[in-house]
C-alpha positions as CSV (number, residue, x, y, z in Angstrom):
1,M,54.8,9.4,11.2
2,D,51.7,9.1,13.4
3,Q,49.7,10.8,10.6
4,N,50.7,8.1,8.1
5,Y,49.7,5.3,10.6
6,R,46.4,7.1,11.3
7,E,45.7,7.3,7.6
8,L,46.6,3.7,7.1
9,V,44.4,2.6,10.0
10,E,41.5,4.7,8.7
11,F,41.9,3.3,5.2
12,L,42.0,-0.3,6.5
13,A,39.0,0.3,8.8
14,G,37.1,1.6,5.8
15,E,38.0,-1.5,3.8
16,F,37.0,-3.8,6.6
17,D,33.7,-2.0,6.9
18,K,33.1,-2.4,3.1
19,I,33.8,-6.2,3.4
20,H,31.6,-6.5,6.4
21,Q,28.7,-4.7,4.7
22,T,29.1,-6.8,1.6
23,K,28.9,-10.0,3.7
24,A,25.8,-8.6,5.5
25,D,24.2,-7.8,2.2
26,K,24.8,-11.3,0.9
27,A,23.3,-12.7,4.1
28,D,20.1,-10.8,3.5
29,T,19.6,-12.1,0.0
30,A,17.6,-15.3,-0.7
31,T,19.2,-18.3,-2.2
32,K,17.5,-20.6,-4.8
33,E,16.8,-23.0,-2.0
34,D,15.0,-20.4,0.0
35,I,12.9,-19.4,-3.0
36,N,12.1,-23.0,-3.7
37,L,11.1,-23.5,-0.1
38,V,8.7,-20.5,-0.3
39,L,7.2,-21.7,-3.6
40,N,6.6,-25.2,-2.1
41,R,4.9,-23.7,0.9
42,V,2.7,-21.5,-1.4
43,A,1.8,-24.6,-3.4
44,M,0.9,-26.5,-0.2
45,I,-1.3,-23.6,0.9
46,N,-3.0,-23.5,-2.5
47,T,-3.7,-27.2,-2.3
48,K,-5.3,-26.8,1.1
49,I,-7.4,-23.9,-0.2
50,D,-8.6,-26.0,-3.0
51,D,-9.5,-28.8,-0.6
52,Y,-11.3,-26.4,1.6
53,R,-13.3,-25.0,-1.3
54,A,-14.3,-28.5,-2.4
55,E,-15.4,-29.3,1.1
56,Q,-17.4,-26.1,1.2
57,I,-19.2,-26.9,-2.1
58,G,-20.0,-30.4,-0.8
59,M,-21.4,-29.0,2.5
60,Q,-23.5,-26.5,0.6
61,K,-25.0,-29.2,-1.6
62,Q,-25.8,-31.3,1.5
63,L,-27.4,-28.2,3.1
64,D,-29.5,-27.6,0.1
65,K,-30.6,-31.2,0.1
66,H,-31.6,-31.0,3.7
67,E,-33.4,-27.7,3.1
68,K,-35.5,-29.2,0.3
69,W,-36.3,-32.2,2.6
70,H,-37.5,-29.8,5.3
71,F,-39.7,-27.9,2.9
72,A,-41.1,-31.2,1.6
73,V,-41.9,-32.5,5.0
74,A,-43.4,-29.2,6.1
75,G,-45.6,-29.2,3.0
76,K,-46.8,-32.7,3.8
77,V,-47.8,-31.9,7.4
78,G,-49.3,-28.6,6.5
79,V,-46.7,-26.2,7.9
80,K,-45.7,-23.3,5.8
81,L,-42.0,-22.5,6.1
82,L,-40.6,-19.1,5.0
83,S,-37.8,-19.3,2.5
84,K,-34.8,-17.0,2.8
């Protein structure tokens, strides 16, 4: 009789382990909400990168303008500047 109970307990323990593992597996999967949250974050980062690139382009144009001005002033005062 103890053997029957032992088998029953082992069987039930195995079933409980399967259920617990299934719940743990479901907890590890992403929901649609999680995926949408990640996609929104990626879109925000992309927007910030685009803004940064636009700012860099504007700064480069401004730097080029200043560089031309420096060469023009140097030429007028007789100083020869070396270019890059």
